[in-house]
C-alpha positions in Angstrom: -71.1 134.5 107.1 -72.8 131.2 108.4 -71.0 128.2 107.8 -71.6 126.7 103.9 -73.0 123.3 103.9 -71.1 121.1 101.4 -73.0 118.8 99.2 -71.1 115.0 98.4 -72.0 113.5 95.1 -70.6 110.2 93.7 -69.6 110.8 89.4 -68.6 107.9 88.4 -65.4 105.4 88.7 -61.9 106.3 88.9 -61.8 104.6 85.4 -64.6 106.2 83.7 -62.9 109.9 84.8 -59.1 110.6 85.4 -59.4 114.0 87.1 -55.6 114.6 85.7 -55.7 113.5 82.4 -59.3 115.6 81.8 -58.1 118.7 83.5 -54.5 118.9 82.0 -54.9 117.6 78.3 -55.6 121.0 76.9 -59.7 120.9 76.7 -60.3 123.5 79.7 -58.5 126.3 82.0 -60.2 126.9 84.8 -59.7 123.6 86.9 -56.8 123.6 89.2 -54.6 121.1 91.0 -54.8 121.2 95.0 -52.3 120.6 97.0 -53.8 117.7 98.1 -54.6 116.1 94.9 -57.8 117.3 94.2 -59.0 119.5 91.4 -61.5 122.8 92.2 -62.9 125.0 89.7 -66.0 126.3 88.0 -68.4 125.8 85.4 -72.0 127.1 84.5 -71.9 129.5 87.8 -71.1 126.6 90.2 -67.6 126.1 92.2 -66.7 122.7 93.0 -64.3 120.2 93.9 -63.3 116.6 92.3 -62.1 114.0 94.8 -60.7 110.7 93.7 -60.8 108.2 96.3 -59.8 104.5 95.8 -62.2 103.2 93.1 -64.4 106.5 93.1 -64.7 110.1 91.9 -67.2 112.4 93.8 -67.9 116.2 93.2 -68.0 118.0 96.6 -70.4 121.6 95.8 -72.0 124.0 97.9 -76.0 123.0 99.0 -77.6 124.5 96.7 -75.6 122.9 93.6 -77.4 121.1 90.7 -76.2 117.6 90.3 -77.4 117.0 87.1 -75.4 120.4 85.9 -72.1 118.1 86.7 -73.5 114.8 85.1 -73.8 116.8 82.3 -70.7 118.9 82.1 -68.4 115.2 82.5 -70.5 113.9 79.6 -71.0 111.1 82.1 -73.8 109.1 79.9 -71.5 108.3 77.3 -70.2 105.0 77.5 -66.3 105.8 76.9 -65.1 102.4 77.4 -67.2 101.1 74.3 -65.6 103.7 72.2 -62.5 103.8 73.1 -62.5 100.0 72.3 -63.6 100.7 69.2 -60.5 102.7 68.2 -58.5 100.1 68.0 -59.8 99.3 64.4 -56.8 102.6 63.9 -54.3 101.3 63.7 -51.6 100.1 66.6 -50.6 104.0 67.2 -54.0 105.3 67.7 -54.7 102.2 70.2 -52.1 102.7 72.0 -52.9 106.9 72.7 -56.3 105.2 73.4 -55.1 103.0 76.4 -52.6 105.8 77.4 -55.5 108.6 77.9 -58.4 106.0 79.0 -59.8 108.2 81.4 -60.2 111.5 79.8 -63.7 112.7 79.1 -64.3 115.3 76.6 -66.2 118.1 78.8 -69.5 119.4 77.7 -68.5 123.8 78.5 -70.9 126.4 78.7 -70.3 127.4 74.8 -69.4 131.2 75.0 -66.7 130.3 77.9 -65.4 127.8 75.3 -65.3 130.1 72.4 -63.8 133.1 74.5 -61.1 130.5 76.0 -60.2 129.5 73.0 -59.8 132.6 71.0 -57.7 133.8 74.1 -55.3 130.2 73.6 -54.4 130.8 70.1 -50.9 131.4 69.9 -50.3 130.6 73.6 -49.3 128.2 75.9 -51.3 126.7 78.5 -50.0 128.5 81.8 -50.3 131.7 80.5 -54.3 131.0 78.6 -55.4 130.2 82.5 -53.3 133.5 83.9 -55.1 135.5 81.5 -58.7 133.4 81.7 -58.2 133.7 85.6 -58.2 137.5 85.0 -61.1 137.9 83.1 -63.0 136.3 85.8 -61.3 138.0 88.5 -62.5 141.7 86.8 -65.7 140.7 84.7 -67.4 137.6 86.7 -69.7 137.4 89.3 -68.1 136.0 93.1 -69.1 133.0 94.3 -67.7 131.9 97.7 -67.5 128.0 98.4 -65.1 125.9 100.7 -63.9 129.2 102.4 -62.3 130.3 99.3 -63.6 132.9 96.7 -63.6 132.0 92.8 -65.2 133.8 89.8 -67.8 132.8 87.2 -66.9 133.4 83.3 -68.0 136.6 82.2 -71.0 136.5 79.5 -70.8 137.8 76.4 -73.0 140.6 77.0 -70.9 141.8 79.7 -68.0 142.0 77.7 -69.7 143.1 74.3 -69.8 146.3 76.5 -66.4 147.0 77.1 -63.7 148.6 74.8 -59.6 146.8 74.1 -58.6 149.5 77.0 -60.9 147.8 79.1 -59.0 144.3 78.7 -55.4 145.8 79.1 -55.0 144.4 82.6 -55.3 141.1 81.3 -52.3 141.1 79.4 -53.9 139.5 76.0 -52.1 141.4 73.5 -54.3 140.9 70.5 -56.7 139.2 71.4 -58.7 141.7 73.3 -59.9 142.9 69.9 -61.5 139.3 69.2 -62.8 138.9 72.4 -65.1 141.9 71.8 -65.9 141.3 69.0 -67.3 137.9 69.2 -68.5 139.5 72.3 -70.8 141.3 70.7 -71.4 139.5 67.7 -72.5 136.2 70.3 -74.9 139.0 72.3 -76.6 140.4 69.2 -77.4 137.2 67.8 -75.6 137.5 64.7 -73.7 134.0 66.2 -76.5 132.0 68.1 -74.2 129.4 70.0 -77.3 127.7 71.4 -78.4 127.1 67.3 -75.0 125.6 66.6 -75.9 122.8 68.7 -78.1 121.4 67.0 -76.7 121.9 63.1 -74.0 119.7 61.6 -70.2 120.4 63.4 -69.4 121.5 59.5 -71.8 124.0 59.8 -70.9 125.3 63.0 -67.5 125.5 62.0 -68.6 127.5 59.1 -70.3 130.2 61.0 -67.6 130.2 63.6 -65.4 131.2 61.2 -67.2 134.4 60.2 -65.8 136.0 63.2 -62.5 138.4 63.2 -59.4 136.7 64.8 -61.5 132.9 65.0 -59.5 130.5 62.3 -59.9 126.9 62.1 -58.0 125.9 65.0 -60.3 128.0 67.7 -63.3 127.2 65.7 -62.9 123.8 65.8 -62.2 123.5 69.6 -65.0 125.6 70.3 -67.2 122.9 68.2 -65.7 120.1 70.1 -65.3 121.8 73.5 -68.1 123.7 73.6 -71.1 123.0 71.1 -70.9 119.1 71.8 -70.3 118.0 68.1 -67.5 114.6 69.3 -67.2 114.6 65.7 -65.1 117.8 65.1 -60.8 116.8 65.4 -59.1 120.1 66.1 -55.5 120.2 65.0 -52.5 122.3 66.0 -48.7 121.8 66.0 -48.7 118.7 68.0 -51.7 117.3 66.1 -49.9 117.6 63.0 -46.5 116.7 64.0 -48.4 113.4 65.4 -50.3 113.0 62.3 -47.3 113.4 60.1 -45.4 110.5 62.2 -47.7 108.6 62.6 -50.7 108.2 60.1 -51.0 107.8 56.1 -51.1 111.0 54.4 -54.5 110.6 53.0 -55.7 110.3 56.9 -59.6 111.8 57.0 -60.1 112.6 60.4 -63.8 111.8 59.2 -62.5 107.9 59.3 -63.0 107.9 62.7 -66.6 108.2 63.3 -68.8 110.3 65.1 -66.3 110.5 68.8 -63.2 111.8 66.2 -63.2 114.0 68.5 -62.3 112.0 72.0 -59.6 110.3 69.3 -57.9 113.5 68.9 -57.6 114.1 72.7 -56.2 110.5 72.8 -53.6 111.6 70.4 -52.9 115.1 71.7 -52.5 113.4 75.2 -50.2 111.2 74.0 -48.1 113.7 71.9 -47.7 116.1 74.6 -46.9 113.4 77.2 -44.4 112.2 74.5 -45.1 108.8 76.6 -44.3 109.7 79.9 -47.8 110.4 82.0 -46.0 114.5 81.6 -48.0 117.0 80.4 
């Protein structure tokens, strides 16, 4: 096999993108840290390695990769510093969370991958979610050779729609197998049009996703935020419920945080999980 040519593309400053915080704040499950501190993962059918050197962040890809895919994926055209500064008006706790989480970016993930991944995520922990997602991709995704390693794309809905729960038994995902297949069939036949849900309101998108078997409000909101690009979505799980109860008034409405409420949610979630220690 001929040696693969690799591209090294500048993404942004390290202040704008903290790879560890972004990849380990619970919004994605396909990026893993290497011993050298880089992160390797797959998005939109492309494998990449995120490297932080000094004040700069780079993406290393194969020679045929489209750099614009990564610019969109990391939402680099949004000024997060200005958005974060605006959260200071939300009170001391939110301001502290925003400062602690500086460098987190909301990844603009492929919509079907986000929906399927968050169906898997329910009543699960991150290591186990990542294991199930990895097995799903190894069994049903397409092989990618990158930087001397083999990776796998996320399998399309159409491919999973043809399967049975028994086919997914090797994933060890339990009752979620039926939900995955049900959602795949709804997406592949057009019953749920994920592309259309990107252009409607977050509330309307949530309503459509809630029609899917096994999709509750948290899974729907995560999909709306991370897979459909509606930055005002505000997923609430047990960590968020605890933080909201302890640090926000009873009548707190996430909508009061504006069009980037989802970013505020990630700051709060990251701080709550780390308990201010930097560990997640």
